[in-house]
Each structure stands twice: as structure tokens, then as C-alpha cells.
N, C-alpha and C positions, 0 to 999 in steps of 0.2 A: 547509406546509413552505417555508421561505424558500430560494429558489434562490441559490446562490453558488458560489464557487470553493474549496470545501473538498476535502480529499484522500480521506478514507475514512469513509463512514457505511455500514456493512454491515447488511443485513437477511438473516437466515438462516432461510428456510423451505424446507429442501431437499427435503422429502418431499411437499410439496403441489404440485398441478398449476398453481397460480398463485401470484404473489407480489405484494405491495402495499407501497408505500413509506411506511408509517406505523409508528410505534412508540408504546407507552405511555411517558409521561414519568414517571420516578420521582424524587422529590425526595430528595437525599442530603445529609446534613450533611458538609461536607468541611473537614478541618483544613488549616491552613497547611502546605504541603509544604516539604521541604528544597529548597535551591537545586540545580537539576539542569540538565544539558543536555537539550534536546529535539531529536532528529535525524530529519529526513526524508531518508532515503537510499534511497528506492525508485527504482531505475534501470529505466526502461521501454525495452525494446530492440525496435526495428523491424529484423527480420533482413534486410529488403530493402535497408537502408541500409548502406553500406560503413563509415560512421563513426557512432558513438554519442556524443552529448554527455551526459556524466554530470553531474547537478546535485544537489548536496547542500545542504539548508537547515538551519541550526543556530541555535537560540535557547536562552535560558536563563530560568529563572523561580525564584522562591522562594515562590510561593503559587498556589493554585488559582484559575482563572478570571481571572487578571490578564493585562494586555497582555504579550505575549511579546517581550522585547527581543532583538535579534540578538546572537549570541555572537561575540566577537572571539577567534578561534582562533590558536594558534601555527602550526598546519599541519594539512592533511589530505593523506594519501597513500593510494594503493591499490597492492597488490602481488599478484603471482601466486604462490601457495603451491606449485604443482606444477612450474612452469617459470619461475623467476625472470627478470625482465627485467633488462637490463644497467644501467639507470638507474632511480632512484626516480621514480614517477609522482606529481607534486605538483599538487594542485588550485589554481586561481587564484581569489581573491576578486573577484567582479565587482560586487558591491554588499554592503552590510553584512549579514553572516550567510548570504550565498549564495556557494557555492564550485562551480566548474565545471572540468571537464577532459574532453577528447575522446580516445577510443581506437578502434582498429579493432574493429568489431562482431565479427568472427570470433574475435578474441582473447578477448573477454568471454564468448563462448559456450562456451569451453573452460575446464577446470580449476577450481580453487578460488581465490577472491579474498578478500583481507583488506583491510578498510578500517580505517585508523588515524586517530584524531582526537586531536591534542595540544592540551590546554587547561590553562592555569595549572599547568604542569609535571606534569600528570596525562595519561595516555594511555588512550584507550578503543578497544577492538577489536571488530570483528564480521566474521564470515565468511559468504560466500554463494557459490552456484554457480548458473549459468543454469538457468532452468526454462521449458520450452516451453509454448505455448498453441496451441489449434487456431484455425482460421479461423471466423468467423461465417458460416454457410451462407446465412442469409436473415433479413431483418427485414421484418415486415409490420405495417401499422397495423390495429388491430381496433376494434370498437365496443362491446366488453364493459366492464363495470365491476364493482367490488366493493362500495363503500360508497355512491357516488352517481354519477349519470350524467355528472358533470363529469370523471370519471376518464379519463385518456388511456391506452389500451391499446397496447402494442407487443409483438408476438409475435416471439420470438427462437428461431432454429433453429441448432444447432451439432452437431458430431459429436465425440464423445469420442476422445482419442488412444488408440489400441488397445494392448492388451498390458501395461498397467500401471495402478496406482492413481493417480488424478489429482485435483488440487484446482485450482479456478479462482476468479478474482474478476472480476465484471462491473462495469464503470464506466459508469453511465448518465448521468453529468454531474450538475451541480447538487448535488454532494456526496452522490449516491445510489449506493450500491454493494451488491452481492450476492455473498456467498461461497457456494460450492457444491462438493460432492465427488461423485464419479461412482459412489457405492455403488449407486444404483438405475438407472443408465443406462450402466454400464461397456461400452465398446467399441461403443456404439450412437449413433445420432442422437437428439437430445433437443430437445423443443419446450416452451417455457414462455412465459407472459405476464407482462410487467412493467407495472404501472400507476402512472403519474404522478398526483399529486393534482389537478393543474390542467390544463386543456386548453391546447394550443398554437395559435398563429395558423397559418393555412394558409400553407405555404411555409417554415415553420421547419425548419431542418436539425438533426437530432439525431445526433451521432456517439456510437456505443456501442462500447465496447471490452471485450475479454476478455483477462485477464492470467493467466499461469501462476503457480502458487504451490506451494511444497512444504508438507508437513503442518505444519511448525513455524510458518511464516508464516500459514497458514490458521488454526491454533489461536490464534495471537497476535491476529489480527484479530477472531476470534469473542469472545475475552475482552474486547477493547476495547468491543465493542458491548454485551455483557452488563453492563459496569460503567461505562457512560457515558451521558450524556443525548443526546437528539436534537439534531442540528445542532452537535455538538461535534467539532472537529478532533482526532482522536486522535494526530496528530503534534505537537499543542500539549500542553496539560496535561490528561490524563484525569481523570475524576471520582475514580477510585481508581488507585493506582499499578500499572500493568501493565508488567512487565519485558519488554523486547524481547530482541534478540540481542546487544546491546552489553554488554561487561563492562569494568570498570576494571581494567586489567592492570598498573597502576603497581607494585604490590607483590607480584605473583605470584612464588612462591618457586622454582618449577621448571616444566618443560614439561608435567608430568603434572597440574598443578593448574589447574582451570578458573575458580576464583574467587580474588579477591585475599585475602590473609591477614589483614590488619589493617584493611581498608577495605571490607568486604563490602557496606555499604549505600551506598557512593559509586558509583552506577552511572548510566548515561544512559538516558533514555527514547527510544523510537523503534526503528527497524528498518532494517537494510541488506538489500536483496534485489535480485537481478538477474533480471528477468522479461521474457519475450516479451510484447509487446502487439500484438494484431491489432484493427483498428478498421473498422467499417462505418458508413455513414450512411444514415438514412432521412429523407425529406422529407415533412412532414405534409401530407395532402390533405384536401379537404372531402368527407367520406363522407356 
């Protein structure tokens, strides 16, 4: 597996005592897709920081597996649906296709938030609320392996948030992610092993993060993995079109309608989420 700076490659082996970062590659004939926006609006929140920089990356494409050009938007705004702010919160374009805005972390952890993207006189909406994540209790280096002895084992320990059904996403870096739900470890401490395909040099620092997720985001990411190839950035162009939580609201006829009336297929790919991120780092040793 090529290591790189991809956003979400999820492996979902929730009921097994171990996980491995490999997938079977399935060849799929892909037609030319309609021109769409592709939106990476995953906002990772460090609750220990007073200010959160929100970063939204938007591109567009009219075919599968093509280079994703940045989208030149008219505007991106975010608004509080429960306690409206006095002024519109408008994102600034810092480079082509990259839009940034900072808000107080405490504000983002409350209420429901609506992200609006205006593009070519169309506007796309997605709603999100903050989702918490637990701390990682411990990271340990192991010497086990699954397929060959070059595997690098990292043992992860964390404790489920008590009293509710939870969904989490682990970010292991290098485009390697794991989605998990607490069905089999609810309200308990849980330990599992993650195996990297290749060993790391002694002294390598590996940051590993856990992200909160609601059930809708969890389901969305699972669909992306089921319908995409290995090493594919699902915030770019998926192998098959998987709808996220953005709708084209340009022609919505009333507040009770959640899909546009005459433009149902004109939707954006991607997802808007506000999630807590907790990160721990392990330094590779010579075992």
C-alpha cells in the first residue's frame, strides 16, 4: 500500500480481535460521471483549543479518476440553526479550492450548524452537530503479524463513551482508516491490534487519532469503502456515486421538502461533519 496524504480509506472488521490494512482490489467499469462538486468538509475539533480553524476543500469533476480541479465558488457560509449569530460567517479562499474560517471551539460544540456552498447560482446545504470522541488510553508496539513478519503491529487501547451508542473512526495516517461501532464493547475498555503492511524505521513517530462519528457519517464512510478501490480518496471521485449529506437546495419548494423538486440529481459529493479528534503518538522502537 502506498503511503500518502489521503483522507479516508476505511477498513471495517469490527467483530474481529485484529485488523489489517489490506483490501482485495475489485475492478469496476466506471462510466463518465456528471460534473459535480466534491466537498471535503470534515472539521476536526480539538476541544482543548479555544479556536478551531475550519478548512473546506472543494473541487469539481466531470469524469471518474480524472484530476480534480479546484472549484471557484461564489461563497461558503456557516450558520447556527438553533442560536443564529448576528453576522454571516463567511469563509475566505486561501488558495484555489481551499476555504478557511476560524470560530470559537465552544460555539461549534453546541447546536446544529448549516454549511452553505454557493456555486454557479446553485446552493448546496449540509447540516451537522458536534460528535464527541474518547481519548486513546494507550498505544503499544507489538511483534505480531497477520500475513508476513514485515507487518508492523500497533496495539490500541481506548474506552467507549458510556451510556450511549457510539461510532468512531480511527485515523492511522498514510490514508489508512478504520470505522468501528461499540456494539461489542459498549461502556467498556477495548483493545485491538492494527497492522501496517511495512515496518517503520526505529524512531519513527506515528500519530494515531480517534474521531467521533454519528451513525449517518459512519454509514456513509462504510459505503465508500464497499464501493471504491484501495488508495482512492473518497472526497475526490468515488468508483460509484455515494451520496453524502449535501443537497442541492436551489429549487426546494418548501421547508418540509428535503430534496429539490426539478433538480434531484444535481447534488454534491462529500460530507460535512463536526467531530472531536483526540490524538496520541507512538515512537517505533527496536524490539
